[in-house]
KETI-232659 format. One record per residue (C-alpha): x, y, z; residue in one letter; residue number from 0. Coordinates in steps of 0.5 Angstrom, whole numbers, padded with zeros to 4 digits, always signed. Example, Ala and Ser with C-alpha at 12.3 -4.5 7.8 and 13.67 -1.06 7.14 Angstrom:
@x: +0025	y: -0009	z: +0016	residuo: a	num: 0
@x: +0027	y: -0002	z: +0014	residuo: s	num: 1
END
This chain:
@x: -0011	y: -0039	z: -0067	residuo: m	num: 0
@x: -0018	y: -0041	z: -0067	residuo: l	num: 1
@x: -0023	y: -0037	z: -0072	residuo: p	num: 2
@x: -0028	y: -0034	z: -0068	residuo: i	num: 3
@x: -0034	y: -0034	z: -0072	residuo: e	num: 4
@x: -0041	y: -0032	z: -0069	residuo: p	num: 5
@x: -0046	y: -0037	z: -0072	residuo: l	num: 6
@x: -0053	y: -0035	z: -0075	residuo: t	num: 7
@x: -0059	y: -0039	z: -0074	residuo: k	num: 8
@x: -0058	y: -0043	z: -0080	residuo: a	num: 9
@x: -0051	y: -0045	z: -0077	residuo: g	num: 10
@x: -0047	y: -0041	z: -0082	residuo: l	num: 11
@x: -0042	y: -0035	z: -0080	residuo: p	num: 12
@x: -0045	y: -0028	z: -0079	residuo: t	num: 13
@x: -0043	y: -0024	z: -0085	residuo: p	num: 14
@x: -0037	y: -0020	z: -0083	residuo: g	num: 15
@x: -0034	y: -0025	z: -0079	residuo: y	num: 16
@x: -0033	y: -0031	z: -0084	residuo: e	num: 17
@x: -0026	y: -0033	z: -0085	residuo: t	num: 18
@x: -0023	y: -0034	z: -0093	residuo: a	num: 19
@x: -0023	y: -0042	z: -0092	residuo: l	num: 20
@x: -0030	y: -0042	z: -0089	residuo: s	num: 21
@x: -0033	y: -0038	z: -0095	residuo: q	num: 22
@x: -0029	y: -0043	z: -0100	residuo: i	num: 23
@x: -0032	y: -0049	z: -0097	residuo: g	num: 24
@x: -0039	y: -0046	z: -0097	residuo: r	num: 25
@x: -0038	y: -0044	z: -0104	residuo: a	num: 26
@x: -0036	y: -0051	z: -0106	residuo: v	num: 27
@x: -0040	y: -0056	z: -0102	residuo: f	num: 28
@x: -0047	y: -0052	z: -0101	residuo: f	num: 29
@x: -0047	y: -0053	z: -0109	residuo: g	num: 30
@x: -0046	y: -0060	z: -0109	residuo: i	num: 31
@x: -0053	y: -0064	z: -0107	residuo: p	num: 32
@x: -0052	y: -0068	z: -0100	residuo: g	num: 33
@x: -0045	y: -0065	z: -0099	residuo: m	num: 34
@x: -0047	y: -0059	z: -0094	residuo: r	num: 35
@x: -0044	y: -0064	z: -0088	residuo: w	num: 36
@x: -0037	y: -0064	z: -0091	residuo: f	num: 37
@x: -0037	y: -0056	z: -0090	residuo: y	num: 38
@x: -0038	y: -0057	z: -0082	residuo: y	num: 39
@x: -0033	y: -0063	z: -0083	residuo: l	num: 40
@x: -0028	y: -0058	z: -0086	residuo: l	num: 41
@x: -0029	y: -0053	z: -0080	residuo: q	num: 42
@x: -0029	y: -0058	z: -0075	residuo: t	num: 43
@x: -0022	y: -0061	z: -0078	residuo: a	num: 44
@x: -0019	y: -0054	z: -0079	residuo: t	num: 45
@x: -0021	y: -0052	z: -0071	residuo: a	num: 46
@x: -0017	y: -0059	z: -0069	residuo: a	num: 47
@x: -0011	y: -0057	z: -0073	residuo: i	num: 48
@x: -0011	y: -0050	z: -0070	residuo: l	num: 49
@x: -0012	y: -0053	z: -0063	residuo: i	num: 50
@x: -0006	y: -0058	z: -0064	residuo: i	num: 51
@x: -0002	y: -0052	z: -0067	residuo: a	num: 52
@x: -0003	y: -0048	z: -0061	residuo: a	num: 53
@x: -0001	y: -0054	z: -0057	residuo: n	num: 54
@x: +0006	y: -0053	z: -0060	residuo: t	num: 55
@x: +0007	y: -0046	z: -0056	residuo: s	num: 56
@x: +0004	y: -0049	z: -0049	residuo: f	num: 57
@x: +0009	y: -0055	z: -0050	residuo: a	num: 58
@x: +0015	y: -0051	z: -0052	residuo: d	num: 59
@x: +0014	y: -0044	z: -0049	residuo: f	num: 60
@x: +0015	y: -0047	z: -0042	residuo: p	num: 61
@x: +0021	y: -0050	z: -0044	residuo: r	num: 62
@x: +0024	y: -0044	z: -0047	residuo: l	num: 63
@x: +0022	y: -0040	z: -0041	residuo: g	num: 64
@x: +0026	y: -0045	z: -0036	residuo: s	num: 65
@x: +0032	y: -0044	z: -0040	residuo: i	num: 66
@x: +0032	y: -0037	z: -0040	residuo: m	num: 67
@x: +0030	y: -0037	z: -0032	residuo: a	num: 68
@x: +0036	y: -0042	z: -0031	residuo: r	num: 69
@x: +0040	y: -0037	z: -0035	residuo: d	num: 70
@x: +0037	y: -0031	z: -0031	residuo: r	num: 71
@x: +0034	y: -0027	z: -0036	residuo: f	num: 72
@x: +0027	y: -0029	z: -0033	residuo: l	num: 73
@x: +0024	y: -0030	z: -0026	residuo: p	num: 74
@x: +0026	y: -0036	z: -0023	residuo: r	num: 75
@x: +0019	y: -0038	z: -0022	residuo: q	num: 76
@x: +0019	y: -0041	z: -0029	residuo: l	num: 77
@x: +0025	y: -0045	z: -0028	residuo: y	num: 78
@x: +0021	y: -0050	z: -0023	residuo: n	num: 79
@x: +0017	y: -0056	z: -0025	residuo: l	num: 80
@x: +0010	y: -0057	z: -0022	residuo: g	num: 81
@x: +0007	y: -0063	z: -0019	residuo: d	num: 82
@x: +0006	y: -0066	z: -0026	residuo: k	num: 83
@x: +0013	y: -0065	z: -0028	residuo: l	num: 84
@x: +0011	y: -0060	z: -0033	residuo: v	num: 85
@x: +0013	y: -0052	z: -0032	residuo: y	num: 86
@x: +0006	y: -0050	z: -0030	residuo: s	num: 87
@x: +0008	y: -0043	z: -0028	residuo: n	num: 88
@x: +0010	y: -0042	z: -0036	residuo: g	num: 89
@x: +0004	y: -0045	z: -0038	residuo: i	num: 90
@x: +0000	y: -0041	z: -0034	residuo: i	num: 91
@x: +0003	y: -0035	z: -0036	residuo: l	num: 92
@x: +0002	y: -0037	z: -0043	residuo: l	num: 93
@x: -0005	y: -0038	z: -0042	residuo: a	num: 94
@x: -0006	y: -0031	z: -0039	residuo: l	num: 95
@x: -0002	y: -0027	z: -0044	residuo: l	num: 96
@x: -0006	y: -0031	z: -0050	residuo: a	num: 97
@x: -0013	y: -0029	z: -0046	residuo: a	num: 98
@x: -0010	y: -0022	z: -0046	residuo: l	num: 99
@x: -0009	y: -0022	z: -0053	residuo: l	num: 100
@x: -0016	y: -0024	z: -0055	residuo: l	num: 101
@x: -0019	y: -0019	z: -0050	residuo: v	num: 102
@x: -0015	y: -0013	z: -0053	residuo: l	num: 103
@x: -0016	y: -0015	z: -0060	residuo: f	num: 104
@x: -0023	y: -0017	z: -0059	residuo: k	num: 105
@x: -0022	y: -0024	z: -0062	residuo: g	num: 106
@x: -0021	y: -0021	z: -0069	residuo: d	num: 107
@x: -0017	y: -0026	z: -0074	residuo: t	num: 108
@x: -0016	y: -0020	z: -0078	residuo: n	num: 109
@x: -0012	y: -0017	z: -0073	residuo: s	num: 110
@x: -0009	y: -0023	z: -0070	residuo: l	num: 111
@x: -0006	y: -0026	z: -0076	residuo: i	num: 112
@x: -0001	y: -0021	z: -0078	residuo: p	num: 113
@x: +0001	y: -0021	z: -0070	residuo: l	num: 114
@x: +0002	y: -0029	z: -0071	residuo: y	num: 115
@x: +0005	y: -0028	z: -0078	residuo: a	num: 116
@x: +0011	y: -0023	z: -0076	residuo: v	num: 117
@x: +0012	y: -0028	z: -0069	residuo: g	num: 118
@x: +0013	y: -0034	z: -0073	residuo: v	num: 119
@x: +0017	y: -0031	z: -0079	residuo: f	num: 120
@x: +0021	y: -0027	z: -0074	residuo: l	num: 121
@x: +0023	y: -0034	z: -0070	residuo: s	num: 122
@x: +0025	y: -0037	z: -0076	residuo: f	num: 123
@x: +0030	y: -0032	z: -0078	residuo: t	num: 124
@x: +0033	y: -0032	z: -0071	residuo: l	num: 125
@x: +0033	y: -0039	z: -0070	residuo: s	num: 126
@x: +0037	y: -0040	z: -0077	residuo: q	num: 127
@x: +0041	y: -0034	z: -0075	residuo: a	num: 128
@x: +0043	y: -0037	z: -0069	residuo: g	num: 129
@x: +0045	y: -0044	z: -0073	residuo: m	num: 130
@x: +0050	y: -0040	z: -0077	residuo: v	num: 131
@x: +0053	y: -0037	z: -0071	residuo: r	num: 132
@x: +0053	y: -0044	z: -0068	residuo: h	num: 133
@x: +0056	y: -0047	z: -0074	residuo: a	num: 134
@x: +0061	y: -0042	z: -0075	residuo: a	num: 135
@x: +0063	y: -0043	z: -0068	residuo: r	num: 136
@x: +0064	y: -0050	z: -0067	residuo: l	num: 137
@x: +0067	y: -0051	z: -0074	residuo: r	num: 138
@x: +0065	y: -0058	z: -0075	residuo: q	num: 139
@x: +0065	y: -0063	z: -0081	residuo: r	num: 140
@x: +0061	y: -0059	z: -0087	residuo: g	num: 141
@x: +0060	y: -0053	z: -0083	residuo: w	num: 142
@x: +0060	y: -0048	z: -0089	residuo: r	num: 143
@x: +0055	y: -0052	z: -0092	residuo: r	num: 144
@x: +0050	y: -0052	z: -0086	residuo: s	num: 145
@x: +0052	y: -0044	z: -0085	residuo: a	num: 146
@x: +0050	y: -0043	z: -0092	residuo: v	num: 147
@x: +0044	y: -0046	z: -0092	residuo: i	num: 148
@x: +0042	y: -0043	z: -0085	residuo: s	num: 149
@x: +0044	y: -0036	z: -0088	residuo: a	num: 150
@x: +0040	y: -0037	z: -0094	residuo: v	num: 151
@x: +0034	y: -0039	z: -0090	residuo: g	num: 152
@x: +0035	y: -0033	z: -0085	residuo: a	num: 153
@x: +0035	y: -0028	z: -0090	residuo: v	num: 154
@x: +0029	y: -0031	z: -0094	residuo: t	num: 155
@x: +0025	y: -0031	z: -0087	residuo: t	num: 156
@x: +0028	y: -0024	z: -0085	residuo: g	num: 157
@x: +0025	y: -0021	z: -0092	residuo: v	num: 158
@x: +0018	y: -0024	z: -0091	residuo: v	num: 159
@x: +0018	y: -0021	z: -0084	residuo: t	num: 160
@x: +0020	y: -0014	z: -0086	residuo: a	num: 161
@x: +0015	y: -0014	z: -0091	residuo: v	num: 162
@x: +0009	y: -0017	z: -0087	residuo: i	num: 163
@x: +0011	y: -0012	z: -0081	residuo: a	num: 164
@x: +0011	y: -0006	z: -0086	residuo: s	num: 165
@x: +0005	y: -0008	z: -0090	residuo: t	num: 166
@x: +0001	y: -0010	z: -0084	residuo: k	num: 167
@x: +0004	y: -0005	z: -0078	residuo: f	num: 168
@x: -0003	y: -0002	z: -0077	residuo: l	num: 169
@x: -0007	y: -0008	z: -0077	residuo: h	num: 170
@x: -0004	y: -0012	z: -0071	residuo: g	num: 171
@x: +0004	y: -0013	z: -0073	residuo: a	num: 172
@x: +0006	y: -0006	z: -0069	residuo: w	num: 173
@x: +0005	y: -0010	z: -0062	residuo: i	num: 174
@x: +0011	y: -0015	z: -0064	residuo: v	num: 175
@x: +0015	y: -0009	z: -0067	residuo: v	num: 176
@x: +0014	y: -0005	z: -0061	residuo: l	num: 177
@x: +0014	y: -0010	z: -0056	residuo: l	num: 178
@x: +0021	y: -0014	z: -0058	residuo: i	num: 179
@x: +0026	y: -0008	z: -0056	residuo: p	num: 180
@x: +0021	y: -0007	z: -0049	residuo: i	num: 181
@x: +0022	y: -0015	z: -0048	residuo: l	num: 182
@x: +0030	y: -0014	z: -0049	residuo: v	num: 183
@x: +0030	y: -0009	z: -0044	residuo: y	num: 184
@x: +0026	y: -0012	z: -0039	residuo: i	num: 185
@x: +0030	y: -0019	z: -0040	residuo: f	num: 186
@x: +0037	y: -0015	z: -0039	residuo: s	num: 187
@x: +0034	y: -0011	z: -0033	residuo: k	num: 188
@x: +0032	y: -0018	z: -0030	residuo: i	num: 189
@x: +0039	y: -0021	z: -0031	residuo: h	num: 190
@x: +0042	y: -0015	z: -0028	residuo: q	num: 191
@x: +0038	y: -0016	z: -0022	residuo: h	num: 192
@x: +0040	y: -0023	z: -0021	residuo: y	num: 193
@x: +0048	y: -0021	z: -0022	residuo: i	num: 194
@x: +0048	y: -0016	z: -0017	residuo: v	num: 195
@x: +0044	y: -0020	z: -0012	residuo: l	num: 196
@x: +0048	y: -0026	z: -0013	residuo: g	num: 197
@x: +0055	y: -0021	z: -0012	residuo: n	num: 198
@x: +0051	y: -0018	z: -0006	residuo: q	num: 199
@x: +0050	y: -0025	z: -0003	residuo: l	num: 200
@x: +0056	y: -0029	z: -0005	residuo: r	num: 201
@x: +0061	y: -0031	z: +0001	residuo: l	num: 202
@x: +0068	y: -0028	z: +0001	residuo: t	num: 203
@x: +0074	y: -0030	z: +0006	residuo: a	num: 204
@x: +0073	y: -0023	z: +0009	residuo: e	num: 205
@x: +0066	y: -0025	z: +0012	residuo: d	num: 206
@x: +0066	y: -0026	z: +0019	residuo: t	num: 207
@x: +0059	y: -0026	z: +0023	residuo: f	num: 208
@x: +0058	y: -0025	z: +0030	residuo: e	num: 209
@x: +0053	y: -0028	z: +0035	residuo: p	num: 210
@x: +0047	y: -0024	z: +0035	residuo: v	num: 211
@x: +0044	y: -0020	z: +0041	residuo: a	num: 212
@x: +0036	y: -0020	z: +0041	residuo: h	num: 213
@x: +0031	y: -0016	z: +0044	residuo: t	num: 214
@x: +0024	y: -0018	z: +0043	residuo: v	num: 215
@x: +0018	y: -0014	z: +0044	residuo: l	num: 216
@x: +0011	y: -0017	z: +0045	residuo: v	num: 217
@x: +0005	y: -0012	z: +0043	residuo: l	num: 218
@x: +0000	y: -0013	z: +0049	residuo: t	num: 219
@x: -0007	y: -0010	z: +0047	residuo: p	num: 220
@x: -0010	y: -0013	z: +0053	residuo: s	num: 221
@x: -0009	y: -0020	z: +0057	residuo: i	num: 222
@x: -0012	y: -0026	z: +0054	residuo: h	num: 223
@x: -0010	y: -0033	z: +0052	residuo: r	num: 224
@x: -0007	y: -0031	z: +0046	residuo: g	num: 225
@x: -0003	y: -0026	z: +0049	residuo: v	num: 226
@x: +0000	y: -0031	z: +0054	residuo: l	num: 227
@x: +0001	y: -0036	z: +0048	residuo: q	num: 228
@x: +0005	y: -0030	z: +0045	residuo: a	num: 229
@x: +0009	y: -0028	z: +0051	residuo: l	num: 230
@x: +0011	y: -0036	z: +0052	residuo: e	num: 231
@x: +0014	y: -0036	z: +0045	residuo: y	num: 232
@x: +0018	y: -0029	z: +0046	residuo: a	num: 233
@x: +0021	y: -0032	z: +0052	residuo: k	num: 234
@x: +0024	y: -0038	z: +0047	residuo: t	num: 235
@x: +0027	y: -0033	z: +0043	residuo: l	num: 236
@x: +0031	y: -0028	z: +0047	residuo: a	num: 237
@x: +0032	y: -0027	z: +0055	residuo: a	num: 238
@x: +0031	y: -0019	z: +0054	residuo: d	num: 239
@x: +0023	y: -0019	z: +0053	residuo: v	num: 240
@x: +0018	y: -0013	z: +0054	residuo: r	num: 241
@x: +0011	y: -0012	z: +0053	residuo: a	num: 242
@x: +0008	y: -0006	z: +0050	residuo: l	num: 243
@x: +0002	y: -0003	z: +0051	residuo: h	num: 244
@x: -0001	y: +0003	z: +0048	residuo: v	num: 245
@x: -0005	y: +0007	z: +0053	residuo: e	num: 246
@x: -0012	y: +0009	z: +0049	residuo: t	num: 247
@x: -0016	y: +0009	z: +0056	residuo: d	num: 248
@x: -0013	y: +0010	z: +0063	residuo: p	num: 249
@x: -0018	y: +0006	z: +0066	residuo: i	num: 250
@x: -0017	y: +0000	z: +0062	residuo: d	num: 251
@x: -0009	y: +0001	z: +0063	residuo: t	num: 252
@x: -0010	y: +0001	z: +0070	residuo: a	num: 253
@x: -0014	y: -0005	z: +0070	residuo: i	num: 254
@x: -0009	y: -0009	z: +0066	residuo: m	num: 255
@x: -0003	y: -0007	z: +0070	residuo: q	num: 256
@x: -0007	y: -0010	z: +0076	residuo: e	num: 257
@x: -0008	y: -0017	z: +0072	residuo: r	num: 258
@x: -0001	y: -0016	z: +0069	residuo: w	num: 259
@x: +0002	y: -0018	z: +0076	residuo: e	num: 260
@x: -0001	y: -0025	z: +0076	residuo: q	num: 261
@x: -0001	y: -0026	z: +0069	residuo: w	num: 262
@x: +0005	y: -0023	z: +0066	residuo: g	num: 263
@x: +0010	y: -0028	z: +0068	residuo: g	num: 264
@x: +0015	y: -0023	z: +0070	residuo: g	num: 265
@x: +0016	y: -0020	z: +0064	residuo: i	num: 266
@x: +0016	y: -0012	z: +0064	residuo: p	num: 267
@x: +0010	y: -0008	z: +0062	residuo: l	num: 268
@x: +0012	y: -0002	z: +0058	residuo: v	num: 269
@x: +0006	y: +0003	z: +0057	residuo: i	num: 270
@x: +0006	y: +0008	z: +0051	residuo: l	num: 271
@x: +0002	y: +0014	z: +0052	residuo: e	num: 272
@x: -0002	y: +0016	z: +0046	residuo: s	num: 273
@x: -0006	y: +0022	z: +0047	residuo: p	num: 274
@x: -0009	y: +0022	z: +0040	residuo: y	num: 275
@x: -0011	y: +0015	z: +0041	residuo: r	num: 276
@x: -0006	y: +0013	z: +0035	residuo: s	num: 277
@x: -0004	y: +0005	z: +0036	residuo: l	num: 278
@x: +0002	y: +0005	z: +0030	residuo: v	num: 279
@x: +0006	y: +0012	z: +0032	residuo: k	num: 280
@x: +0008	y: +0010	z: +0039	residuo: p	num: 281
@x: +0010	y: +0003	z: +0037	residuo: v	num: 282
@x: +0014	y: +0006	z: +0032	residuo: l	num: 283
@x: +0017	y: +0011	z: +0036	residuo: e	num: 284
@x: +0019	y: +0006	z: +0041	residuo: y	num: 285
@x: +0022	y: +0002	z: +0036	residuo: l	num: 286
@x: +0027	y: +0007	z: +0034	residuo: e	num: 287
@x: +0029	y: +0008	z: +0042	residuo: e	num: 288
@x: +0030	y: +0001	z: +0042	residuo: a	num: 289
@x: +0035	y: +0001	z: +0036	residuo: k	num: 290
@x: +0039	y: +0007	z: +0039	residuo: l	num: 291
@x: +0039	y: +0004	z: +0046	residuo: e	num: 292
@x: +0041	y: -0003	z: +0043	residuo: r	num: 293
@x: +0045	y: -0002	z: +0037	residuo: k	num: 294
@x: +0048	y: -0009	z: +0036	residuo: r	num: 295
@x: +0041	y: -0012	z: +0038	residuo: h	num: 296
@x: +0036	y: -0015	z: +0033	residuo: m	num: 297
@x: +0029	y: -0013	z: +0035	residuo: v	num: 298
@x: +0023	y: -0018	z: +0034	residuo: t	num: 299
@x: +0016	y: -0015	z: +0034	residuo: v	num: 300
@x: +0011	y: -0021	z: +0036	residuo: v	num: 301
@x: +0004	y: -0019	z: +0034	residuo: i	num: 302
@x: -0001	y: -0024	z: +0038	residuo: p	num: 303
@x: -0007	y: -0025	z: +0033	residuo: e	num: 304
@x: -0013	y: -0029	z: +0035	residuo: f	num: 305
@x: -0016	y: -0033	z: +0029	residuo: v	num: 306
@x: -0024	y: -0034	z: +0030	residuo: p	num: 307
@x: -0028	y: -0040	z: +0027	residuo: a	num: 308
@x: -0031	y: -0037	z: +0022	residuo: k	num: 309
@x: -0028	y: -0032	z: +0017	residuo: w	num: 310
@x: -0034	y: -0027	z: +0017	residuo: w	num: 311
@x: -0032	y: -0026	z: +0025	residuo: h	num: 312
@x: -0026	y: -0023	z: +0023	residuo: k	num: 313
@x: -0030	y: -0017	z: +0020	residuo: l	num: 314
@x: -0032	y: -0016	z: +0027	residuo: l	num: 315
@x: -0025	y: -0014	z: +0030	residuo: h	num: 316
@x: -0020	y: -0009	z: +0029	residuo: n	num: 317
@x: -0014	y: -0010	z: +0025	residuo: q	num: 318
@x: -0009	y: -0006	z: +0029	residuo: s	num: 319
@x: -0004	y: -0011	z: +0028	residuo: g	num: 320
@x: -0005	y: -0011	z: +0021	residuo: l	num: 321
@x: -0004	y: -0004	z: +0020	residuo: l	num: 322
@x: +0003	y: -0005	z: +0024	residuo: l	num: 323
@x: +0005	y: -0010	z: +0020	residuo: k	num: 324
@x: +0004	y: -0006	z: +0014	residuo: f	num: 325
@x: +0008	y: +0000	z: +0017	residuo: a	num: 326
@x: +0014	y: -0005	z: +0019	residuo: l	num: 327
@x: +0014	y: -0008	z: +0012	residuo: l	num: 328
@x: +0019	y: -0004	z: +0009	residuo: f	num: 329
@x: +0024	y: -0004	z: +0015	residuo: r	num: 330
@x: +0030	y: -0008	z: +0014	residuo: h	num: 331
@x: +0032	y: -0008	z: +0021	residuo: d	num: 332
@x: +0026	y: -0010	z: +0024	residuo: i	num: 333
@x: +0023	y: -0017	z: +0024	residuo: v	num: 334
@x: +0016	y: -0018	z: +0025	residuo: t	num: 335
@x: +0013	y: -0025	z: +0028	residuo: t	num: 336
@x: +0005	y: -0027	z: +0028	residuo: n	num: 337
@x: +0003	y: -0032	z: +0034	residuo: v	num: 338
@x: -0004	y: -0034	z: +0032	residuo: r	num: 339
@x: -0009	y: -0037	z: +0037	residuo: y	num: 340
@x: -0015	y: -0041	z: +0034	residuo: y	num: 341
@x: -0021	y: -0040	z: +0038	residuo: v	num: 342
@x: -0027	y: -0045	z: +0037	residuo: g	num: 343
@x: -0034	y: -0044	z: +0035	residuo: k	num: 344
END
C-alpha cells in the first residue's frame, strides 16, 4: 500500500501526512551534509517495494478467484482466461475493490494499515490451519512434525490477528472483521445457486422433448423497408406468421391496410385498437390471447428496428420497440427478436 503524502513546496511531506519511515529518514539524512538526496532515494525505494508487494495480490487473487469459481463459490466469469492468458476479470475486480478502499478511507494509511495487517495475518492463520488438516488427512511420512509446525504457526498468527483486530478495530480493522461472515454467506449463496441450477438443467432418462410448434408475431407500426425485411425473416421461422399493428390514428390505419395488399406478402394483418393511444398494453393483451389459443406453441415477437447512420439521429425517433422489449424482458414464455435495418447517411 503506497503512502499518500501531499508534498510541500520544499518537496517534503505535509505535517500530519508523513509516515514514520519518512520521519526517520529525514531526521537521519537531513543532518548529514550532502546526504539529503538519500532521503528521496529511500522514499523511492520504499514506494517500489510496496508496488512489488501490491503486485503479489494482482498475481495471486485472480488465480485464487478462478479456483473458487471452478468450485462454484464465485461467479463463473472469474474462471475465464483473457486474451493475454491471464484472469483479466479477477484483475479488474481487484483493481475496482482497491480503488473503492482508497476512496472510502481517503487514502489514510493510519486506517488502511490495520486493515492490511488483519488481512495478512488472517490469511497466514487460515493457510497454516489448512496445512494441518492437509497433513492429517494424507498422513504421509513425517506428517506429525509438519502438522505440529503448522499448528504452532497457526496459533501464533491467530493470536496476532486477534490482538490487531481488537486493538485496531475502530481504526479500520472493523471492515475485515465484519466483512468475513458477509463474504462467507455470499459464497455459500453463490454455491447454492450453481448447485440448484445444475440440478434443474441436468438431463435424466425420463426427459422427453416434443417438436416445437411456433407462432411468430411481427410488430408493424408502418410499411417500410425495415418492416418488409422483418416479415421475410419471420417467414423463415414458422408457417404461422401474423403482423400486429396498434391503431392510434384511423386514417393512418386505413392507408396502411391499402398498402398491405401490395406489400404484405400474404401475411395476415391484425389491427389492435388502442383508444388511449397506448402501444404496449394492446400488444401484451394480444399475446395473452395467443398463448391461450395455442397452448403448446412457442410465441416469438419480432420487432423491426431501423438503425440511423449517426447515433444522435436515434434521439429523433420514438422508442416504442425498446419499451416493448423491456415489458417482455421477464416473460419466460415469450421470445423477443430484433431485426435491424441499417440506413445510410
